[in-house]
C-alpha positions as a LaTeX table, in Angstrom:
\begin{tabular}{lrrr}
\hline
Residue & $x$ (\AA) & $y$ (\AA) & $z$ (\AA) \\
\hline
Met1 & 87.96 & 125.49 & 85.16 \\
Phe2 & 89.14 & 124.36 & 81.54 \\
Tyr3 & 92.70 & 123.97 & 83.31 \\
Ile4 & 91.04 & 121.40 & 85.64 \\
Tyr5 & 89.12 & 119.79 & 82.47 \\
Phe6 & 92.19 & 119.04 & 80.69 \\
Gln7 & 93.95 & 117.82 & 83.91 \\
Tyr8 & 91.32 & 115.40 & 84.86 \\
Pro9 & 89.99 & 114.13 & 81.62 \\
Phe10 & 88.86 & 110.78 & 83.23 \\
Leu11 & 86.17 & 112.82 & 85.11 \\
Asn12 & 84.77 & 113.96 & 81.53 \\
Glu13 & 81.28 & 113.95 & 82.72 \\
Val14 & 81.93 & 116.36 & 85.52 \\
Trp15 & 83.72 & 118.87 & 83.82 \\
Glu16 & 81.46 & 118.53 & 80.45 \\
Thr17 & 78.57 & 119.37 & 82.80 \\
Tyr18 & 80.45 & 122.22 & 84.33 \\
Lys19 & 81.22 & 123.72 & 80.71 \\
Lys20 & 77.49 & 123.57 & 79.95 \\
Phe21 & 76.74 & 125.53 & 83.18 \\
Asp22 & 79.38 & 128.06 & 82.40 \\
Glu23 & 78.22 & 128.62 & 78.60 \\
Asp24 & 77.04 & 132.09 & 77.79 \\
Val25 & 73.18 & 132.45 & 77.47 \\
Glu26 & 72.14 & 132.37 & 73.78 \\
Ser27 & 69.96 & 135.28 & 72.53 \\
Gly28 & 66.43 & 134.49 & 71.39 \\
Leu29 & 63.13 & 134.04 & 73.19 \\
Thr30 & 64.49 & 132.26 & 76.05 \\
Ser31 & 67.18 & 134.96 & 76.86 \\
Ile32 & 64.23 & 137.55 & 77.05 \\
Asn33 & 62.45 & 135.44 & 79.49 \\
Ile34 & 65.76 & 135.29 & 81.60 \\
Asn35 & 66.72 & 138.73 & 81.42 \\
Gly36 & 63.34 & 139.62 & 82.60 \\
Val37 & 63.72 & 137.47 & 85.50 \\
Cys38 & 67.19 & 138.74 & 86.49 \\
Asp39 & 66.25 & 142.47 & 85.91 \\
Asn40 & 63.48 & 141.83 & 88.28 \\
Ile41 & 65.59 & 140.32 & 91.03 \\
Leu42 & 68.43 & 142.72 & 90.58 \\
Gln43 & 66.14 & 145.80 & 90.75 \\
Lys44 & 64.04 & 144.75 & 93.54 \\
Lys45 & 66.77 & 143.96 & 96.02 \\
Asn46 & 68.85 & 146.69 & 94.86 \\
Tyr47 & 71.90 & 144.58 & 93.66 \\
Ala48 & 74.64 & 146.53 & 91.76 \\
Ser49 & 73.60 & 146.23 & 88.12 \\
Asn50 & 77.11 & 145.37 & 87.07 \\
Asp51 & 78.20 & 142.81 & 84.30 \\
Asn52 & 79.60 & 139.98 & 86.83 \\
Asn53 & 76.03 & 139.95 & 88.44 \\
Lys54 & 73.98 & 140.15 & 85.49 \\
Glu55 & 75.89 & 137.18 & 83.71 \\
Phe56 & 75.93 & 135.18 & 86.62 \\
Cys57 & 72.28 & 135.56 & 87.17 \\
Arg58 & 71.58 & 134.81 & 83.54 \\
Lys59 & 73.58 & 131.82 & 83.75 \\
Leu60 & 72.12 & 130.46 & 86.99 \\
Val61 & 68.45 & 131.28 & 85.74 \\
Arg62 & 69.14 & 129.41 & 82.63 \\
Asn63 & 70.90 & 126.27 & 84.60 \\
Leu64 & 67.80 & 125.98 & 86.68 \\
Gly65 & 66.06 & 124.99 & 83.74 \\
Cys66 & 62.82 & 126.64 & 84.93 \\
Tyr67 & 62.35 & 129.31 & 82.47 \\
Asn68 & 63.05 & 127.57 & 79.15 \\
Tyr69 & 62.36 & 123.93 & 79.54 \\
Asp70 & 65.24 & 122.99 & 77.58 \\
Tyr71 & 65.52 & 119.13 & 78.05 \\
Glu72 & 69.14 & 119.34 & 79.19 \\
Tyr73 & 68.64 & 121.72 & 81.77 \\
Tyr74 & 65.19 & 121.16 & 82.90 \\
His75 & 65.49 & 117.35 & 83.28 \\
Gln76 & 68.50 & 117.43 & 85.77 \\
His77 & 70.04 & 114.17 & 87.28 \\
Lys78 & 70.49 & 114.57 & 91.02 \\
Asp79 & 74.49 & 114.08 & 90.47 \\
Arg80 & 74.35 & 117.07 & 88.57 \\
Cys81 & 73.62 & 119.12 & 91.59 \\
Thr82 & 76.89 & 118.83 & 93.07 \\
Ile83 & 78.42 & 120.13 & 90.06 \\
Leu84 & 75.82 & 122.95 & 89.98 \\
Tyr85 & 76.91 & 123.76 & 93.44 \\
Tyr86 & 80.49 & 123.63 & 92.55 \\
Trp87 & 79.90 & 126.06 & 89.41 \\
Val88 & 77.81 & 128.26 & 91.84 \\
Tyr89 & 80.55 & 128.78 & 94.70 \\
Lys90 & 83.42 & 128.90 & 92.39 \\
Thr91 & 81.78 & 131.46 & 89.97 \\
Ala92 & 80.75 & 133.14 & 92.96 \\
Lys93 & 84.09 & 133.32 & 94.54 \\
Glu94 & 85.86 & 134.45 & 91.29 \\
Lys95 & 83.32 & 137.02 & 90.42 \\
Asn96 & 82.58 & 138.47 & 93.64 \\
Ile97 & 79.03 & 137.44 & 93.69 \\
Asp98 & 76.76 & 138.48 & 96.82 \\
Ile99 & 75.71 & 135.09 & 98.39 \\
Asn100 & 72.12 & 136.78 & 98.92 \\
Leu101 & 71.89 & 137.04 & 95.24 \\
Ile102 & 72.22 & 133.39 & 94.99 \\
Asn103 & 69.56 & 132.74 & 97.61 \\
Asp104 & 67.31 & 135.09 & 95.70 \\
Ile105 & 67.75 & 133.50 & 92.33 \\
Phe106 & 67.21 & 129.93 & 93.75 \\
Asn107 & 64.15 & 131.17 & 95.53 \\
Asn108 & 62.37 & 133.08 & 93.09 \\
Ser109 & 58.70 & 131.99 & 93.42 \\
Tyr110 & 58.40 & 130.45 & 90.01 \\
Ser111 & 62.07 & 128.79 & 90.30 \\
Lys112 & 61.40 & 127.39 & 93.61 \\
Thr113 & 57.98 & 125.96 & 92.56 \\
Cys114 & 59.44 & 124.80 & 89.33 \\
Thr115 & 62.11 & 122.83 & 91.04 \\
Tyr116 & 59.59 & 121.26 & 93.58 \\
Asn117 & 57.95 & 119.58 & 90.75 \\
Arg118 & 60.75 & 118.07 & 89.23 \\
Ile119 & 62.61 & 114.37 & 90.15 \\
Ala120 & 65.92 & 115.90 & 90.67 \\
Lys121 & 65.50 & 118.73 & 93.05 \\
Cys122 & 68.71 & 120.84 & 93.19 \\
Tyr123 & 67.61 & 123.03 & 96.02 \\
Tyr124 & 69.92 & 125.69 & 97.50 \\
Tyr125 & 69.72 & 126.16 & 101.32 \\
Ala126 & 73.20 & 127.62 & 101.56 \\
Tyr127 & 74.19 & 124.13 & 102.81 \\
Tyr128 & 77.75 & 124.47 & 101.66 \\
Asp129 & 77.83 & 127.89 & 103.65 \\
Gln130 & 78.06 & 125.75 & 106.70 \\
Phe131 & 81.50 & 124.76 & 106.03 \\
Glu132 & 84.87 & 126.10 & 106.12 \\
Glu133 & 86.16 & 126.57 & 102.39 \\
Pro134 & 83.06 & 125.48 & 100.56 \\
Val135 & 84.84 & 125.24 & 97.30 \\
Asn136 & 87.08 & 122.76 & 98.53 \\
Met137 & 84.23 & 120.85 & 100.18 \\
Ile138 & 82.54 & 120.51 & 97.19 \\
Phe139 & 85.57 & 119.45 & 95.43 \\
Leu140 & 85.94 & 116.50 & 97.95 \\
Asp141 & 82.42 & 115.66 & 97.45 \\
Ile142 & 82.61 & 115.25 & 93.80 \\
Phe143 & 85.60 & 113.05 & 94.46 \\
Gln144 & 83.32 & 110.79 & 96.81 \\
Lys145 & 80.36 & 110.53 & 94.24 \\
Tyr146 & 82.68 & 109.50 & 91.57 \\
Met147 & 84.81 & 107.23 & 93.22 \\
Asn148 & 83.85 & 104.28 & 90.93 \\
Ile149 & 85.42 & 106.01 & 87.93 \\
Val150 & 88.43 & 106.76 & 90.08 \\
Arg151 & 88.85 & 102.92 & 91.05 \\
Asp152 & 87.99 & 101.74 & 87.67 \\
Asn153 & 90.98 & 103.93 & 86.40 \\
Leu154 & 93.42 & 102.64 & 88.85 \\
Tyr155 & 93.09 & 99.16 & 87.43 \\
Lys156 & 94.31 & 100.46 & 83.96 \\
Pro157 & 97.90 & 100.06 & 84.44 \\
Asn158 & 98.84 & 101.62 & 80.74 \\
Asp159 & 95.88 & 104.28 & 80.65 \\
Lys160 & 97.33 & 107.45 & 79.41 \\
Asn161 & 95.37 & 109.29 & 82.15 \\
Asn162 & 97.51 & 107.76 & 85.04 \\
Ala163 & 99.64 & 110.68 & 85.77 \\
Asn164 & 96.49 & 112.72 & 85.87 \\
Leu165 & 94.61 & 110.31 & 88.11 \\
Ile166 & 97.64 & 110.30 & 90.49 \\
Asn167 & 97.67 & 114.06 & 90.80 \\
Tyr168 & 93.91 & 114.27 & 91.07 \\
Ile169 & 94.04 & 112.03 & 94.32 \\
Cys170 & 97.01 & 113.60 & 95.55 \\
Lys171 & 95.12 & 116.93 & 95.38 \\
Cys172 & 92.23 & 115.51 & 97.49 \\
Ala173 & 94.33 & 113.87 & 99.88 \\
Tyr174 & 96.12 & 117.55 & 100.18 \\
Ile175 & 93.02 & 119.49 & 100.51 \\
Tyr176 & 91.96 & 117.01 & 103.31 \\
Lys177 & 95.14 & 117.02 & 105.03 \\
Lys178 & 95.42 & 120.81 & 105.16 \\
Thr179 & 91.96 & 121.54 & 106.13 \\
Asn180 & 91.86 & 118.98 & 108.75 \\
Glu181 & 94.92 & 120.15 & 110.07 \\
Gln182 & 93.83 & 124.02 & 110.01 \\
Tyr183 & 90.23 & 123.42 & 111.48 \\
Cys184 & 90.03 & 120.21 & 113.10 \\
Val185 & 93.23 & 119.59 & 115.11 \\
Asn186 & 92.74 & 123.00 & 117.10 \\
Asn187 & 89.72 & 124.95 & 118.20 \\
His188 & 88.51 & 127.55 & 115.71 \\
Ala189 & 86.53 & 130.73 & 116.12 \\
Asp190 & 83.50 & 129.40 & 114.34 \\
Glu191 & 82.53 & 126.50 & 116.13 \\
Asn192 & 79.47 & 125.64 & 114.14 \\
Lys193 & 81.40 & 125.57 & 110.71 \\
Arg194 & 84.23 & 123.71 & 112.52 \\
Ile195 & 82.08 & 120.96 & 113.51 \\
Asn196 & 80.29 & 120.57 & 110.19 \\
Thr197 & 83.85 & 120.73 & 108.28 \\
Cys198 & 85.40 & 118.07 & 110.42 \\
Ser199 & 82.46 & 115.60 & 110.18 \\
Met200 & 82.43 & 115.97 & 106.16 \\
Leu201 & 86.20 & 115.34 & 106.39 \\
Ser202 & 85.66 & 112.50 & 108.44 \\
Thr203 & 83.07 & 111.07 & 106.13 \\
Phe204 & 85.61 & 111.68 & 103.34 \\
Gln205 & 88.39 & 109.86 & 105.16 \\
Gln206 & 86.35 & 106.70 & 105.76 \\
Thr207 & 85.02 & 106.84 & 102.21 \\
Phe208 & 88.71 & 107.05 & 100.66 \\
Asp209 & 90.06 & 104.34 & 103.40 \\
Thr210 & 87.41 & 102.04 & 102.81 \\
Phe211 & 87.07 & 102.18 & 98.86 \\
Leu212 & 90.75 & 103.17 & 97.76 \\
Thr213 & 93.02 & 101.81 & 100.18 \\
Gly214 & 94.05 & 97.98 & 101.02 \\
Glu215 & 93.89 & 97.26 & 97.27 \\
Arg216 & 96.86 & 96.33 & 95.16 \\
Tyr217 & 96.12 & 97.83 & 92.06 \\
Lys218 & 97.92 & 96.79 & 88.92 \\
Ser219 & 100.16 & 99.71 & 88.89 \\
Tyr220 & 99.63 & 101.52 & 92.36 \\
Phe221 & 99.37 & 101.03 & 95.99 \\
Ile222 & 97.55 & 103.62 & 97.90 \\
Pro223 & 98.10 & 103.99 & 101.79 \\
Phe224 & 95.42 & 105.19 & 104.29 \\
Leu225 & 94.98 & 108.87 & 104.55 \\
Asp226 & 96.51 & 109.17 & 107.80 \\
Asp227 & 99.44 & 107.45 & 106.72 \\
Ile228 & 100.38 & 109.86 & 103.87 \\
Gly229 & 103.15 & 112.03 & 104.94 \\
Asn230 & 103.19 & 115.62 & 104.82 \\
Ile231 & 102.85 & 116.39 & 100.98 \\
Asn232 & 102.35 & 119.46 & 98.97 \\
Asn233 & 99.72 & 119.90 & 96.33 \\
Ser234 & 101.59 & 118.04 & 93.54 \\
Asp235 & 103.58 & 115.56 & 95.61 \\
Lys236 & 103.59 & 111.75 & 95.22 \\
Cys237 & 101.40 & 110.24 & 97.51 \\
Ile238 & 101.11 & 107.00 & 95.71 \\
Tyr239 & 103.34 & 103.89 & 95.67 \\
Pro240 & 104.10 & 102.71 & 92.37 \\
Glu241 & 103.64 & 98.82 & 92.13 \\
Ser242 & 107.23 & 98.57 & 91.24 \\
Glu243 & 108.32 & 99.91 & 94.65 \\
Leu244 & 105.78 & 98.00 & 96.37 \\
Lys245 & 107.16 & 94.64 & 94.73 \\
Ser246 & 110.76 & 95.80 & 96.06 \\
Phe247 & 109.48 & 96.53 & 99.35 \\
Ile248 & 107.70 & 93.03 & 99.88 \\
Ala249 & 110.88 & 91.35 & 98.66 \\
Arg250 & 113.10 & 93.20 & 101.04 \\
Val251 & 110.59 & 92.54 & 103.85 \\
Thr252 & 110.56 & 89.00 & 103.10 \\
Asn253 & 114.17 & 88.82 & 103.61 \\
Glu254 & 114.11 & 90.74 & 106.77 \\
Ile255 & 111.44 & 88.18 & 108.11 \\
Lys256 & 113.60 & 85.25 & 107.53 \\
Ser257 & 116.36 & 87.06 & 109.37 \\
Leu258 & 114.52 & 87.82 & 112.33 \\
Asn259 & 112.96 & 85.40 & 114.91 \\
Ser260 & 110.73 & 87.59 & 116.73 \\
Arg261 & 107.17 & 88.09 & 114.89 \\
Ser262 & 106.35 & 91.32 & 116.82 \\
His263 & 109.91 & 92.65 & 116.25 \\
Val264 & 108.97 & 92.31 & 112.45 \\
Ile265 & 105.72 & 94.35 & 112.73 \\
Ile266 & 107.62 & 97.28 & 114.75 \\
Phe267 & 110.24 & 97.35 & 112.24 \\
Leu268 & 107.81 & 97.42 & 109.47 \\
Lys269 & 105.79 & 100.31 & 110.88 \\
Ile270 & 108.71 & 102.50 & 111.58 \\
Asp271 & 111.16 & 102.01 & 108.76 \\
Tyr272 & 108.69 & 101.76 & 105.98 \\
Asn273 & 105.46 & 103.65 & 106.92 \\
Ile274 & 103.37 & 100.99 & 105.20 \\
His275 & 99.90 & 101.37 & 105.99 \\
Arg276 & 98.34 & 98.96 & 108.38 \\
Arg277 & 95.85 & 96.57 & 106.12 \\
Ile278 & 98.93 & 95.57 & 104.30 \\
Leu279 & 100.81 & 94.92 & 107.72 \\
Met280 & 97.83 & 92.70 & 108.82 \\
Lys281 & 97.90 & 90.70 & 105.61 \\
Leu282 & 101.60 & 90.24 & 105.93 \\
Gln283 & 101.29 & 89.06 & 109.67 \\
Lys284 & 98.95 & 86.59 & 108.55 \\
Glu285 & 100.90 & 85.11 & 106.13 \\
Leu286 & 103.82 & 84.71 & 108.38 \\
\hline
\end{tabular}
């Protein structure tokens, strides 16, 4: 996770929150309360009393903020819930945590009442379990929730985070295309998960295309998701402004040399794989 933090520093709020969730539980009265809760859950349900389960339980109980009333944990902002879920799923995957243990911690009688009484209610109904590859689904969810930060940084041509920003956008595009191809193009064994996953991917596509594409940023030009070719995780999926200017200049010369407007549009689509919105703008300018 620290790799992601340094890779995407423009999402500082996200990764600082994640780091806070992943910190060790400090010793003291609060720690004694938390240990008591976890010992009760682990023993009552006969979970393996190993270090991974104990550490995960202690951190999650602390992160729910119900047993110490630390302002930072207790007064959760609703945007932090998605980050908490990301921490839960990612840690559970890395530490091989039983999904039932997560449910038992969230649904502990006091935690449940405490969460209900707060303004920001980070409930856990195993929501992301209804999707294929939940860690990736939450990653895309975070992208959508912080779309304004992504857009703001795209308008900063000389920002030191530009390379990381492009990598982040391309990573999300890669996750979308890979998951969409794997679960939505063909039928899949778990039909309910497939439907839920494809529905979320469709929402992500609409959000991406609505808020990011069709804009000429100071340094970049972003195509529609469907117009991005087959990419790998680190491949370039965004056009630099310099390439777009060159493209427009070349297209202008082609337009002057051709008499048929429809011929021009067909030529553009095939030869340059330029996205539809820019084509429409060019067509209107003819």
